[in-house]
N, C-alpha and C positions, 0 to 999 in steps of 0.2 A: 476367553481368548487363550489359545495355547501359547506356550513360551516362544515358539518360532514366529507366530503372528505378532506377538508383542515386539520382538526384536525387529521384524520387518517394518512394523509401524514406526518404530523409533528411527530406523534408517530412512524411511520416507520423510518423516518430519525433519530430520537433519538435512536431507537433500533439498527440501523446500526452502530452508533457510539460506541455501546457496543460490536460489533462483532470484536474481535481482530484477527490479523494475528496469526495463530497457531505457527509459527516459531519465531515471534517477538511480544511477548505478551504485549508490551507497546504501540502498534500502531493499530488503528482501520482500517477497510477496507475503511471507509469514509476518514480518514486522509491520507491513501495511495493513494486515488484517484481511487479506484477500482470500485466505483459505477458510472455507466454511465447513467442509466435511471431507474426511478421508475414509474410504471404505476399502477393506481388503478381504477378498474371498479367495482362499488358496494363495496363488501367486499373482492374482489379478488385482490391480489397484485402480480405484476410481476416485478422482479428486474433483470436488465441486469448488469453483472459484467464484468470488464476487467481483465484478468490475468496479473499480473506484470511480469510473466515469463512463456512462453508457457510450459516448462517442469516442472513446479512447482509441486512437489508431494502432496502439501497441498490443491489443488484445490477442491477436493471432500469434504474435511473437512470444508473449507471455505463455500462451497455451503450448506452443512448440517447445519453448525452453523448459517448461514444467515436465512435459512428456519426456524429453531427452534426459533430464536429470533423474527421473524415476526409472527409466529404462536401463540406466547404467548400474542399478542396484542388483547385486547377485540374488537370484531367487525370484525376481519379478518376471512373470510370464506374459503380462499384458498391461497396458496403461490406457485409461480413458480419462480425458480431462475435459470438463464442461464448465461453461459459465452459466451461473444461475442468477436470477434477479430478485429472489426473495429469500431471506430478508435483504433489503437494500443495504449496500455498503454505506457506512457513515464514518466520519473521521474519529469517532470514539473507538473504533476497532484498532487504530494504530497503537502499537506497543510503546512502552517507554523508550526502548532501544530504537524503535522506528522514529520517534521524535528527535532523538539525539542524531541519528543518521541523516534525517532530513536537513537539520541545521548544518551538519558537516558539508552538505551539498550546496548550502546557501539558500535553502528553502525554509521559510517559517512554517511551523505547524499551523493547521487550520485553526481559526479562532473558535473559541467556545462561547456559545451564547448563554446568557443568563436569562432566567425566566422573566418575561416582561420587557426585555431589551430588544430594540430593533436595529441597533448599531453594533458593528463588530470592530474590535481592536486587534491589531496584529503586532506582536513584539518583533523587533528586529532579529533576523536570523543570525546576525554577526555579534551584536553587542547586547542584545536583550532589551534595549530601550523601548519604551512605549511611545516615544516621540516620533511617530511614523505617519506618513501620508500615502494614500492610494494614488499612484501615478497613472495606472491603466488597469481597468478591470480585466482586460484581455491580455494574457501573458503568452508565452511561447507554446503552451498547450491549453486546451479548453478548461482544464481543471486548475490552472494557476493564474494569479494576478501579479502585477508588478507594483512594488512599493518602494518608498524612499525613506531612509532613516535620517532624520535631521540631527541626530546626535553624532553618529560616526560617519555620516555623509556617504553611505553605501546604498546602492540600488540592490534590492533583493526581491526574490519571488516568494509568494505565499500560496499555499494550497487554498482554494476557495472553500468556503464553508459549504457543507452538503446538508440540504434540508430534506427531511423525510415528510414534510407537510405537503400534502397533495391538494 
């Protein structure tokens, strides 16, 4: 890869860190692990994104915001943004900073399942307590649930666990 393509790729990556999830404006699509691939051919940029949830109503907004962010970069001659479905997105793709930014928004990170367990535990997004209960499996969006912390008495949201078992 030539020096100018390396610089352009770095600019693209930096721009993608500025594209926030429209429903969770404290976390970028990069920190959510939605960016699967970036291809650059001359000044043409192609980006493959993974949806965090297939039924997400914000996919077209994310696609448009991604395209707009990349089009503003000097030297970009064209942008193509696609959603792909393989590999499937899982919560393991969220970066450490993504977990921090989810908590800032009041959303607990998705639970991590341990081998052989069929129960999930979510720590409170505010105080970190494990003394929480599931109030409603269905939250404000299809990918989040509502929980209650018995320690700090706050209601909070948690991202639902994503299973890759079919």
